[in-house]
N, C-alpha and C positions, 0 to 999 in steps of 0.2 A: 645530336648524335653523341656517341661516347666510345671511348676506347674499351674494347673487350678483353678482359684479363683471361678469360675461359677461352682457350683456342682449340679448334678442331685440328690439333697437330698429328694426330695419329691415324685417323680413319682412312683407310685405303681407297674410299670410293669418291674422295673429293674431286677427282678429275673425271668421273665417269658418267655422272647424271647431268651436269651442267657443262663442264669443259669438254665440249665434243672436239674431235680432231679439227684441225684449223680449216677456216674457209675465209675467204676474203669476202666480206660483206659487200653486198650490192651498193655501188656508188651511185648517187643521184646528184641533183643540183645542190640539195642540202648537205651532202656528205664528200668528204675527200679522204683519200688513203695514201699514205706515202710510207716507204721504209728505206733506211739507209744506215750506214756504219760509220762510226766515227774514227778518226785515224788511230786512236788508242785500242780499237777493237770492239767498243761497246756496240750492240746491235739496238737500232731504234725503230719502233713501229708507232706510227701515229694515225690515229682515225678520227677525224674531225666530223662531228654531227651535233646538231644543236637542238635536239628534241627536248633536252633537259639542261638548266643551267648548273650542270654538275661536270666536275672533272674526276676521272678515274686514273690512278697512276700505279703500275706494277712493275717492280723491279724483280727479276728472276735471275739467280745464279745457278750455274750448272755444277751444282755440288750438293750432295745427299749422301744417303748411308752407303751408296755405291762407292764413295771416296773415302770411307772410313776403313779401319782395319779392325780385327777383333780385340785389339789392345787399346783402341780409343773410339769404340762404338758409342755414340751418343753426343759426340762433340759438336756435330752440326745443329742438333737440337738445342744443346746449350748456348751455343752461339746465337741463334735465331731468337731464343728467349732474351738474352742479354741485349742484343740490338733493340728488341722491341720496347724493353722496359728500362734499361739502365742508361748511363749518361755518356757524353761525348767530350772531346777536348774543349767544346765551348759551353755546353750546358748540361746540367744534372738530368736525371731521368724524371724527376719530379717537375723540373721546368719545361722539359720537352713535352710531358703529358699535358701540363697547364696550356701550353701553346697550341697543342693539337685541339684540345676541347674548346679553346676560345675561337678556334677557326671552323666549328662544327664538323669536325672530321670523323669519319670511321677509318680505324687503323687496325691492321693485323698483319699476321705472317704464318706461314705454313712450312714445315719440314717434311721432305717426301724422299723417295729412293733415288730420284733423279736429281731434283732441284730443291731449292730453298726460295720462297717467293714472299715478298713484303709489299703490302698494298695499302692504298690511301685513296679514300673518295671524300670529297669536299666541294663546296661550292666553287664554280669556276672562276670567280673573282680573285680567289686566293691562289692561283696557279704558281706564282713566284715563292709564295710560302712553302708550298707543297713540294716543289723540286729542291729547294734550298734545304729544307727539312730531311728529306730522303737523301740528299748527298751527304749531309752531315752524319747522320746516324748510320749509315751504310759504310762510308768511306773514311770517317773520323772518329772511330770508336775509342774509347778510353776505358780500360780494363783495370779494375782493382779487385784484389783478392777478397776484400770485405763485401762488395756488392756481388761478386760471383758466388760467393758462398750462400748469400741469401737467395739467390736466384736457383742455385742447386737444390736448396730445400723445397723450392716450389715445385721444381721438376720431379723430385722424388716423391713428392705428395701424389702428382699426375701419375707416376709410374704406378704407385700403389693402387690408384684408381683403376687404371688399365688393367692390372693383374686381377682385379675383382670383377671386371666386366667380361661376361661369357663371349659376347661377339668380338669385342677388341682383342682380348686375350686369345681366343680362338682364331681370330684372323692371322695374327701374329705368328701363331704355331704353324698355321697352313703355308704362310710365306717362307718360313725357315725350313719347311720340308720340301715345299715345291720347287724353291729355287736353292737346292742344295748345291754347294761348292761354287755358288755364284755371289758377289757382293750383295746383290738384292735380299739375300736371306737375312740380313742383320736387321734388328728391330728398330724402328724409327726412334722410339723413346729411350733407347740405349741400355746400358746394363748399370745395376745399382752401384756396384764397386767402383766402376770406371768414372760415374758421375760424381760420386763422393770424393775421389781422389784427384779431380780435374784441377789443373793449376791455370793461373793467369798465363805463364809462359806457353802452356799447351794451346790455349784458346787463341792466344795472339798470334802464334804461329801458324794456326789453321786459318785465321782471318787473312794474314798477310798472303798466304798460299792462294786462296780461292776467291776472296772478295776485292777482285780487280776488275777493271773494265773490259778487258778482253774476255773474262768468263761471264759476262753480264748482258742481259736484254732488258731494255726498258720499252714499255708499252703505255701509251697515253691514248685514252678514248674519251671523247666528250665534247664539251663546249668551249672551243678555242680557235684562234685563227692559225692556220697552218703555217704561214710564213713567220709568224712571230713566235710561235712555239719551236720551230726549228732553230731560230736564232737563240732562243733561251737556253735550248738543250746544248747546242754546240758552245755557247759561252759558259754554261755552268759545269759541264761534264768533259768537254773536249780537253780541258787543261789537265785531267787526271792521268797519271803516268801509265804507260803500259810497261809492265816490268818484265816483259819477255815470257809471259805465261804461255805453257803449251799444255792443252787439255789432255786428260787422261783418256785412254781408249780401252774398252771392256769387250770380252767375248760376248756373243748372244747367248741366251739362256738355252739350256739343253733339256728337252722333256725327259721326265723320269722314265725308266724302262720297266718299272713295275708299281703297283699301287702300294701305297703307305697308308696303314689304318692306325689310328691313335685314339685312345679313350682318356678323357680327363674328368676327374670328380671336382665338383666346385660346390659352392653353397648356393644352389639354385632350385627352384620348385619345379621347373620344367625342364625339358631336354633340349638340346641344340645339336644340330647335323651342320657342319661347315665342310663344303666339299671345294677343292681347288683344282683346276686342270690349266696347264700350260697353254696360252693362247698366242695369237700374233703380236708382234711388236709394233711399235708406233709408226715405223715406215714402211710396214708389210701391208700390202693393198687388201689382203684377206681381212683387215680390221673392219671394213665397212660391211661385208657379209656377216661376220660374227655380231657386229651390233644388231643387225636385223635378227639374226637367228636367235640370239639371246633374248630379244623382245618377244618373239613368238613363243619360245620355249617356257620362259619364267617371269616375264615382267608385264605383258601385254594386257588387255582388258579381259582375255580368257586365255591365260597361259596354258599350253598344252601339258604342262607337268601337272596340272589340276587333275587330268583324267586318272593317272596311276595313284596319285598321292592323296587327293581330297575327294574322291568319289565314294563308292559305297563302303570301301574298308576305312576311309577317314584316318589315314596315317599320319597326317601331319596337320598342324594349326594354320602355319602361316609359310609362304614361300617366297623368297626373294632370289633373283638371279641377275647377274650383271658381267661387265666386261671392263677391265682396265688395261690400257696400253702404255707401255713404258719404252724408253729408247732401246733397251736391249732385250726385251721381252714383255710378255703379257700374261694376264691371269683371266681365266673365266672362273666364276664362283658362284656357288649355290648356298643360301642360307635357309635352313629350315627349323622351325620350332615344333615340338611335338611331345607327346607322352614318351618318357624315356623307355617305357616297356615296348614301344613300337620302333625303336631305334634300328634294330636289326633288319625288320621288314621294309621300313623306308628307305634305308641305305640300299637294300638288294633291288628294290622296285626303281629307285632313282638311277642307279646305275645301268639297270636293264634298259630304261627308257632312253636314256642319253646316248647309249652304245648303239641303240637302234634308230636314233634319230634320222641318219643318213638314208633311211627307207620312207620318210614321212611324206605326206602330201601336204604341201605349205599354201598353194595357190589354187585357185579355180582351174587354170590351165592344166593342172594335173589330173582333171578328170575329163570323161569322155561323155558326150551326149547329154540327156536329162540330168544326169548326176552333176554336172557343172553347175545347173541352176540352183540346186539346194546346197551346194558346198559352201563352207565358210572360206573366206580368203584371208587366212591368217597372215600372209605376207604383206598384203596392202594395208590391212590393218596396223600392222607393226611399222610400216613405214610411215604411216599418217601419224602415228604416235610419236615416232622419233622426230619427224618434221615439226610437230606441234611443239615439243619441249626444246627443239633446237632454236626456234624462232623466239620462244619465251626467254631461253637464255641470252640470246643476242640483244634483247631489249634491255637487259641489265648491262651497264657498261663496264662493271667490275669484272663480270664474268668474261665478257669479250676481251677485256684487258689481259685477263689471266691467260686466256687461250692463246692470244698473240705472243706474249712473252714466253710462254712455255713451248710454242711452236718452234721460235726462233732458235732454241736450245735443244730441241729433240729432233728436229727435222734433219733428214740427211740432204735437203736442198733440191729435191727432185720435185717438179711440179706435177701435183696430183689433182688439181682442179677443185671444183666445188663439193663440199662435203654432201651436201643435199643431192647433186648430181649423181655423185657415187652411189648414195643410197638408193636413188631412183633406179638406177642401172642393175640392181641386184634381181636375179631371175631365181625360181625354186630350184633348178639343177645347181646353180651356185650354192645353194644353202644346204643341198644334200651332200655336195662335194665338201663343203667346209665342216660339216658335220661328222664326215667321215674322217676328215683330216685331224680334227682336234677332239672328238668327242669318243670315238669308236675304238681307241688304242688303250692301252694300259698307261698308267702314269697318272693316276688319279691321288690325291690327298684327301682322306676321308677322316675328319675329326670329330668325334662324339663327345659332348659334355654332358654329363649325367649328375644327377644330386649326389651329394656325399653319402656314403653308406652309414646308416645309424648303428652306433657301437653299443652293444647290449650292456 
């Protein structure tokens, strides 16, 4: 295995398809689960299972673009890059990379709106190395202007790639407009002038403020002994100082009062339509019904959006729909690719369909008599697809560790039970109610990306 230099730092859907809202995995004779908090405030989740001789470790910090300002937008991403690839007080970045490769590890990190995460997967026999390596790079960073400038150039190259990518650039514009006047509107990749001007002093101060144990959650999933792992963690991380950290609190996202329509010209051959609607936040119980609703409308085996958009009129080429929940707000999104000449018609039909979704029949129970026999049960099909993907994701220890760490920092602490049980409990009336609440009102952001006009 190897270190990945190309990171999916930007894409907003990183938590949507695999990192489902948290659920305690079923415990058996071969699995154990414990969570506790160190005296310095670090939250720890341990899930012991022996299906594979692998260890998956994720550190999550409650810091993202929400903690930046307009004057320092992009610092979290710079810091994440530097931690991942540069040196510490003990080793150079080159030495760290060599040590990671020699232990057969996968190593990566992500910047988000809520969190910054750092993950490591490797053979379980190297547990001590994994914990020591992560403690060193996360809490004993050594910043130099020379290495910072090198990393800044790499980030600027990534920024250029984002600005040339219609989906990534379009998604960023949707966020900026959907989350107006909220910290979530700031782009994850930052701003060019701020990145260019960033100094060691700025980055060091940001690191000192947020990369502390009281602002951190650690999740370990895999092949280990529970008691031994608890002792290792208490020994290695319990000595880190609590500097009196007090987390920031933010207001919840407020839905837009009216639609916003944007058209951008880019160097593309096809058209893109990106639609964003405010959805429920991570701690809102409506997130479960929205998961099912989105699966039925735009993700399932036979998404209902096919009917108005890909039927006789063939208004679009592809359809993708999803939902992402953050601590202070959520987003329901639709991606369409299409002939640019059909953009207006596709936009009109999509809005019409979504706004009328509150009156749709989703389940066989919505029909009477013989009609019930012939009806398609879209809701049950969607639930089955969600459960299948959920169990697939749980089989991957790294995905489960990411979910555990993120849940520790996003959750308000209220017990919500099993994710699958919540999905199973959804009814067709629940879905119509959610469609009415989130899809039937004004407040859409509609971004059209069309090819650049030819200059005569």
